[in-house]
C-alpha positions as CSV (number, residue, x, y, z in Angstrom):
1,X,0.0,0.2,0.2
2,X,1.2,3.5,-0.9
3,X,0.0,6.5,0.6
4,X,0.7,9.3,-2.2
5,X,0.5,12.9,-0.8
6,X,1.6,16.2,-1.5
7,X,2.0,19.6,0.3
8,X,-1.5,21.7,0.3
9,X,0.5,24.6,-1.7
10,X,1.4,22.3,-4.4
11,X,-1.9,21.1,-4.7
12,X,-3.0,24.4,-5.5
13,X,-0.2,25.0,-7.9
14,X,-1.2,21.9,-9.8
15,X,-5.1,22.7,-9.6
16,X,-4.3,26.4,-10.9
17,X,-2.1,25.6,-13.7
18,X,-4.9,22.8,-14.6
19,X,-7.7,25.8,-14.7
20,X,-5.4,28.0,-16.4
21,X,-5.1,25.3,-19.0
22,X,-8.8,24.6,-19.5
23,X,-9.8,28.5,-19.6
24,X,-11.4,28.2,-16.0
25,X,-11.1,31.7,-14.4
26,X,-9.6,31.5,-10.6
27,X,-7.1,32.9,-8.6
28,X,-4.4,31.1,-7.1
29,X,-5.7,32.1,-3.6
30,X,-9.2,31.0,-4.7
31,X,-7.8,27.5,-5.3
32,X,-5.6,27.5,-2.4
33,X,-8.8,28.2,-0.2
34,X,-10.9,25.6,-1.9
35,X,-7.9,22.9,-1.4
36,X,-7.4,23.6,2.3
37,X,-11.2,23.3,3.0
38,X,-11.5,20.0,0.8
39,X,-8.6,18.7,3.0
40,X,-9.9,19.7,6.1
41,X,-13.3,17.9,5.0
42,X,-11.4,14.9,4.1
43,X,-9.3,14.4,6.9
44,X,-11.8,15.2,9.6
45,X,-15.0,13.4,8.5
46,X,-16.1,10.6,11.2
47,X,-16.6,8.0,8.6
48,X,-13.7,6.8,6.5
49,X,-11.4,10.3,6.8
50,X,-8.6,10.4,4.6
51,X,-5.6,9.4,6.4
52,X,-2.4,6.9,6.0
53,X,-3.0,3.2,6.8
54,X,-0.6,2.1,9.3
55,X,1.1,-0.2,6.7
56,X,1.1,2.2,4.1
57,X,4.4,3.5,2.7
58,X,4.5,7.3,2.7
59,X,5.1,8.8,-0.8
60,X,5.4,12.9,-0.8
61,X,5.1,13.8,-4.2
62,X,5.2,17.8,-3.7
63,X,9.1,17.9,-5.6
64,X,8.0,14.9,-8.1
65,X,6.7,15.1,-11.4
66,X,4.4,11.9,-12.8
67,X,7.7,9.9,-14.0
68,X,9.3,10.4,-11.2
69,X,6.3,9.1,-9.0
70,X,6.2,6.1,-10.8
71,X,9.9,5.4,-10.4
72,X,9.5,5.9,-6.9
73,X,6.5,3.4,-7.0
74,X,8.3,0.8,-9.0
75,X,11.3,0.9,-6.6
76,X,9.2,0.4,-3.6
77,X,7.3,-2.7,-5.7
78,X,11.1,-4.0,-6.3
79,X,12.2,-3.5,-2.9
80,X,9.1,-5.3,-1.2
81,X,9.7,-8.4,-3.7
82,X,13.2,-8.6,-2.4
83,X,12.3,-8.6,1.1
84,X,9.7,-11.3,0.7
85,X,11.9,-13.7,-1.2
C-alpha cells in the first residue's frame, strides 16, 4: 500500500495550472482556499477519514513529476519483492 501525498500549496499550484489550461478563471488564492477546505473535510470526517493506513508506505510527491512518482513506486515494489523472497 502506498499513501501518495503532497503539500497543500503544491496541490493548489497544480490545480491552478490545470484551471488555466482549461480556461477556467480563478485566482491562486481561491484555489488554495478550496484545497485547504477540501483537505480539512476529508481528514476530519467521522466516517472513512482520509488518513494513511498503518502499513502504507508514505510517498510525498510535492517535488516530483509524474514519471518520478512512478519510478519511486516501482522501486518500492522491487524492494518489497526482494524482502519477501
